[in-house]
Structures are given as C-alpha cells and as structure tokens.
C-alpha positions as CSV (number, residue, x, y, z in Angstrom):
1,M,53.9,53.3,58.2
2,I,56.1,56.4,58.5
3,D,54.6,59.6,59.7
4,G,55.4,63.0,58.3
5,D,59.0,63.6,57.2
6,A,60.6,60.8,59.2
7,F,62.3,57.9,57.4
8,D,63.5,54.4,58.4
9,I,66.9,52.8,58.0
10,T,67.0,49.0,58.1
11,F,70.1,46.8,58.2
12,H,70.0,43.6,56.1
13,G,73.8,42.8,56.0
14,V,76.4,44.2,58.4
15,R,79.5,42.1,57.9
16,G,82.6,43.0,56.0
17,S,85.0,41.0,53.7
18,T,83.0,37.7,53.5
19,P,79.7,36.3,54.7
20,C,79.9,34.1,57.7
21,H,77.6,31.7,59.6
22,G,77.4,30.2,63.1
23,D,75.7,30.3,66.4
24,D,78.4,32.7,67.7
25,I,77.4,35.4,65.2
26,A,73.6,34.8,65.2
27,R,72.6,38.0,67.0
28,Y,74.5,40.4,64.8
29,G,74.3,38.4,61.6
30,G,76.7,37.2,59.0
31,N,75.5,38.8,55.7
32,T,77.6,41.4,53.9
33,S,76.8,45.0,53.5
34,C,73.2,46.0,52.6
35,V,71.1,48.8,54.2
36,S,67.7,50.0,53.0
37,V,66.3,53.5,53.5
38,D,62.5,54.0,53.4
39,V,61.8,57.6,52.6
40,P,58.3,58.9,52.0
41,G,57.8,59.7,48.3
42,V,61.1,58.1,47.3
43,P,61.7,54.8,45.5
44,P,63.3,52.0,47.6
45,V,66.9,52.9,48.3
46,L,69.7,50.5,49.2
47,F,73.2,51.2,50.3
48,D,75.2,48.4,48.7
49,L,74.3,45.0,47.4
50,G,76.0,42.5,49.7
51,T,74.4,39.2,50.5
52,G,71.9,41.0,52.7
53,A,70.2,42.3,49.6
54,R,68.7,38.9,49.0
55,Y,66.9,39.1,52.3
56,F,65.7,42.6,51.6
57,G,64.3,41.5,48.3
58,A,62.6,38.5,49.7
59,R,60.6,40.7,52.0
60,L,59.1,42.7,49.1
61,P,55.6,41.7,47.8
62,P,56.4,39.5,44.8
63,D,53.3,40.7,42.9
64,R,54.1,44.4,43.3
65,P,56.3,46.2,40.7
66,F,59.8,47.2,41.8
67,D,61.6,50.3,40.6
68,G,64.5,50.9,43.1
69,V,67.9,52.5,43.6
70,C,71.2,51.2,44.9
71,L,73.9,53.6,46.1
72,L,76.9,51.3,45.6
73,S,80.0,52.3,47.5
74,H,82.5,50.2,45.4
75,L,82.9,47.0,43.4
76,H,84.5,44.7,46.0
77,W,82.8,41.3,46.1
78,D,81.3,41.7,49.6
79,H,79.3,44.8,48.4
80,I,77.9,43.3,45.1
81,Q,77.5,39.5,45.9
82,G,73.8,39.9,46.4
83,L,73.1,41.4,42.9
84,P,72.5,38.2,41.0
85,F,70.4,36.8,43.9
86,F,68.2,39.9,44.2
87,P,64.6,38.6,43.9
88,P,63.0,41.6,42.1
89,L,65.3,40.9,39.1
90,L,63.4,37.7,38.5
91,R,60.3,39.5,37.4
92,A,60.0,41.2,34.0
93,G,59.3,45.0,34.2
94,N,61.2,45.5,37.4
95,R,64.2,47.8,37.4
96,L,67.2,48.6,39.6
97,V,69.3,51.7,39.0
98,I,72.8,51.4,40.5
99,H,74.7,54.5,41.3
100,A,78.4,53.7,41.5
101,P,81.8,55.3,41.5
102,V,83.4,56.2,38.2
103,Q,86.2,53.8,37.4
104,E,89.8,54.5,36.4
105,G,90.8,54.1,32.7
106,D,88.3,53.1,30.1
107,A,86.5,50.4,32.0
108,S,82.8,51.0,32.8
109,V,81.0,49.7,35.9
110,A,78.7,47.8,33.6
111,D,81.6,46.1,31.8
112,I,83.2,45.2,35.1
113,V,80.0,43.7,36.6
114,N,79.2,41.8,33.4
115,G,82.8,40.5,33.5
116,M,82.2,39.0,36.9
117,L,78.7,37.7,36.2
118,C,79.4,35.5,33.3
119,P,80.5,31.9,32.6
120,P,82.7,30.3,34.0
121,L,82.5,32.6,37.1
122,F,78.7,32.6,37.1
123,P,76.2,30.6,35.1
124,V,74.5,33.6,33.3
125,G,75.0,37.3,32.8
126,L,72.7,40.1,33.9
127,G,71.1,40.1,30.5
128,A,69.5,36.8,31.3
129,F,67.5,38.2,34.1
130,P,63.9,39.3,33.4
131,G,64.4,42.5,35.3
132,T,66.7,45.3,34.2
133,V,69.8,46.8,35.8
134,E,71.0,50.3,34.9
135,F,74.3,51.9,35.9
136,V,75.0,55.6,36.6
137,T,78.5,56.7,37.7
138,H,79.6,59.5,40.0
139,A,82.7,61.1,41.5
140,D,82.1,64.1,43.7
141,D,78.5,64.8,42.9
142,D,75.0,65.8,44.2
143,F,71.7,64.6,42.7
144,D,68.1,64.1,43.7
145,I,66.0,60.9,44.1
146,G,62.5,62.4,44.3
147,P,62.4,64.8,47.3
148,A,65.6,63.3,48.8
149,R,69.0,64.8,48.1
150,V,72.1,62.6,47.6
151,M,75.7,63.6,48.1
152,T,78.5,61.4,46.7
153,R,82.1,61.9,47.6
154,L,85.2,59.9,46.8
155,I,86.8,58.6,50.0
156,P,90.1,56.7,50.7
157,H,89.9,52.9,50.4
158,L,91.4,50.3,48.1
159,G,90.0,51.1,44.7
160,T,87.7,53.9,43.7
161,T,85.1,54.2,46.5
162,L,82.2,56.5,47.3
163,G,80.7,57.6,50.6
164,Y,77.0,58.7,50.5
165,R,74.8,61.2,52.4
166,L,71.1,61.1,51.9
167,T,69.1,64.1,53.2
168,H,65.3,64.4,53.4
169,A,63.4,67.2,55.1
170,G,66.5,68.4,56.9
171,R,67.4,65.0,58.3
172,S,70.3,63.0,57.0
173,V,72.1,59.6,57.0
174,A,75.8,59.2,56.0
175,Y,77.0,55.9,54.7
176,V,80.8,55.4,54.9
177,S,81.1,51.7,54.8
178,D,84.7,51.2,53.8
179,H,87.2,53.9,54.8
180,Q,91.0,53.9,55.1
181,Q,92.3,55.3,58.3
182,P,95.5,57.3,57.5
183,G,97.7,55.3,59.9
184,V,98.0,53.7,63.3
185,D,96.7,56.2,65.9
186,V,96.4,58.8,63.1
187,Y,93.2,60.8,63.5
188,D,92.6,62.9,60.4
189,A,90.1,62.8,57.5
190,T,89.8,64.2,54.0
191,R,87.5,67.1,53.4
192,N,85.2,64.8,51.4
193,A,84.8,62.4,54.4
194,K,84.0,65.3,56.7
195,D,81.5,66.8,54.2
196,L,79.6,63.5,54.2
197,C,79.5,63.1,58.0
198,R,79.2,66.7,59.3
199,G,76.1,67.1,61.4
200,A,74.5,63.8,60.2
201,D,71.6,62.4,62.3
202,V,73.0,58.9,61.6
203,L,76.5,58.0,60.6
204,I,77.0,54.4,59.4
205,H,80.7,53.9,59.5
206,D,83.4,51.3,58.9
207,A,84.6,49.9,62.3
208,Q,86.1,46.7,61.2
209,F,89.3,46.5,63.3
210,T,90.4,46.9,66.9
211,R,93.5,48.9,67.3
212,E,95.6,45.7,67.8
213,E,94.2,44.3,64.6
214,F,94.8,47.5,62.7
215,V,98.5,47.5,63.6
216,L,98.8,44.4,61.5
217,K,96.3,45.5,58.8
218,S,96.8,49.2,58.5
219,D,96.9,49.1,54.7
220,W,93.8,46.9,54.2
221,G,91.5,49.9,53.5
222,H,89.6,50.0,56.8
223,C,89.8,51.7,60.2
224,T,89.5,51.2,63.9
225,I,86.5,51.6,66.1
226,E,88.4,54.4,67.8
227,Y,88.7,56.2,64.4
228,A,85.0,55.9,63.8
229,M,84.4,57.4,67.2
230,W,86.8,60.2,66.5
231,L,85.2,61.1,63.2
232,A,81.7,61.0,64.7
233,Q,82.8,63.5,67.4
234,E,84.7,65.6,65.0
235,C,81.7,66.0,62.8
236,D,79.1,66.3,65.6
237,V,76.8,63.5,64.5
238,D,73.9,62.3,66.6
239,T,74.1,58.6,66.2
240,L,77.1,56.5,65.2
241,V,76.4,53.0,63.9
242,L,79.5,50.7,63.9
243,F,79.4,48.8,60.7
244,H,81.3,46.3,58.4
245,H,82.1,44.0,61.3
246,D,85.1,41.7,60.8
247,P,84.0,38.1,60.1
248,T,86.1,37.0,63.1
249,H,84.2,39.2,65.6
250,D,81.5,37.2,67.2
251,D,78.5,38.4,69.2
252,E,80.2,38.5,72.5
253,M,83.2,40.4,71.2
254,L,80.9,43.0,69.5
255,D,78.9,43.3,72.8
256,R,82.2,44.1,74.6
257,L,83.4,46.5,72.0
258,V,80.2,48.6,71.9
259,A,80.0,48.6,75.7
260,D,83.6,49.9,75.9
261,V,82.8,52.6,73.3
262,G,79.8,53.7,75.3
263,V,82.1,54.4,78.3
264,R,84.5,56.5,76.3
265,I,82.2,58.6,74.1
266,E,79.9,61.4,75.3
267,G,77.0,63.1,73.6
268,I,76.7,60.6,70.8
269,R,74.5,57.5,70.7
270,V,76.6,54.5,69.6
271,I,75.1,51.3,68.2
272,A,76.7,48.2,66.7
273,A,74.8,47.4,63.4
274,R,72.9,44.1,63.4
275,E,70.6,42.4,60.9
276,G,67.0,43.4,61.4
277,L,67.8,46.6,63.2
278,T,65.6,49.6,62.1
279,L,66.4,53.2,63.1
280,R,63.8,55.9,62.6
281,V,65.3,59.3,61.7
282,G,63.3,62.5,62.4
283,S,60.3,61.2,64.3
C-alpha cells in the first residue's frame, strides 16, 4: 500500500539488446527493458515491453480486470519482445494502451507491430488475443493519465525514440532508456533530453557501455556510464538509476562499475537497476 502522494517504481527487466541467462547475471537479471510505475489513482503504467513485461503481468491477479498503459520508448525488439507474452492479453475485456513515438513516412506503429507479430515470424497476430491493444503516437507532447502528467520528448537514438517523464504530486521519474551520446568524451545533450531530466527525483538512464566499449561502439545508439553521470549532475537529479545493462556485463562487473561511480559522483544517489528492485518516490 502506498501512502499519500508517494508512488513506487519497480524494475522487471533491466538488460539491453537481448535477454540473457546464467548464474553470472542472476542478481541483476537478464530480462530486457520493463519498468512499472504504481501511482495512486492511476491505471498501471509500464515503461517499455521487453521480456520483463511477462513477469510483471504474471504477478497481477488473474481474475481482476486489467486496463493499463505502456509508455513505449521505441520499436526495437528488446523493448517490445514481451508484448505477445503479456498475460493480461489472454483475458477478454482487458486492455493495454501503448503510447509510442510517431514513425517516419506513412507507416503506423500498429502496422509495424502487426507486421512483426504474424506468420511466419510469429504464430498469430495481435488480433488473435482475447485482450485488446490500442496505439497512440506522440512526438514532443504532454498529456495526462488520471492525476499524473506525462511529458514525451524525442531523443537521439537509432530510429525514432521517445524519452518520458511522469510527474505526480510534484514528484517525477524520467525514463531515458536508449540515448545516443554525441561522441567519445563528448558531454552535451539536446534540449529535449535536458527537459526530461531536469530536477527529476529519479532518472532511469541508458548506461550500457564503459568508455572503452564506447570507443568501438560510438554509433550504436547508446552511451557510457560517465555520460549518464554527467547528465544527472547537469540536470540536478536526486537519484540516478543505471539501466539497459549490456548483456556481457555480469553481476561482478556491475558491482565494480556502480562502486566506481559512487566514488566519483557527489550529491546524487546512484543505483544499478536490477530485477525486483522497488524505489519509492515522495515518501
């Protein structure tokens, strides 16, 4: 139970690029991006629908109606893989509204998703599920989900991508899961990225690469841990959650990386996202 105006953020998938499995990643987890936000008076809200979405859905009471919202950052596989395995869609009358970035050209998000979830790539399309899925598209926008305010802003990545900021009762969480750093050792950000992050209580941010890895992968659409730290300091956030972990980063490596960050950053709480972690905002 959440008291007053506080809300909870829970991580169900924290990995980037591809799900992974093994004893060496058991503590942080191997499911791809999915984060739930539990706000009083607001329908269930998810950031992204990676493979972690299946585990979120499995925790819901199966006999209780579901009418939820997903704030989808973009259409890369690691962010939508959980959609056809989302348990609430197996019950008639349940509904999931997916807010997603507007696409270039004439293609709609619904057309793209239905093109991926169809034979021979997948046994059935979304129309075969008892529950319903609806799509709403955004660029730079602001809208309400009950008493919560949502900001959407286009941010640099490979393909059209949104970052999100959800605010309730003066408290906010920013979700910037996939974010292209401008270059090696280049610390700058677009106005949109800064608008999303500025003064956030919690910033969940792409931290996929070390600097050494980024030198070889500087055009892969992601950023370094140092860049996430810089943006958090630049925007005066309270808590930085390192997110979208590379599938090659095992538990021991993530322990070392977050310990090193803690030595070099002042005034900001730094956490490496892990499955099952819940943060309370505004208590």
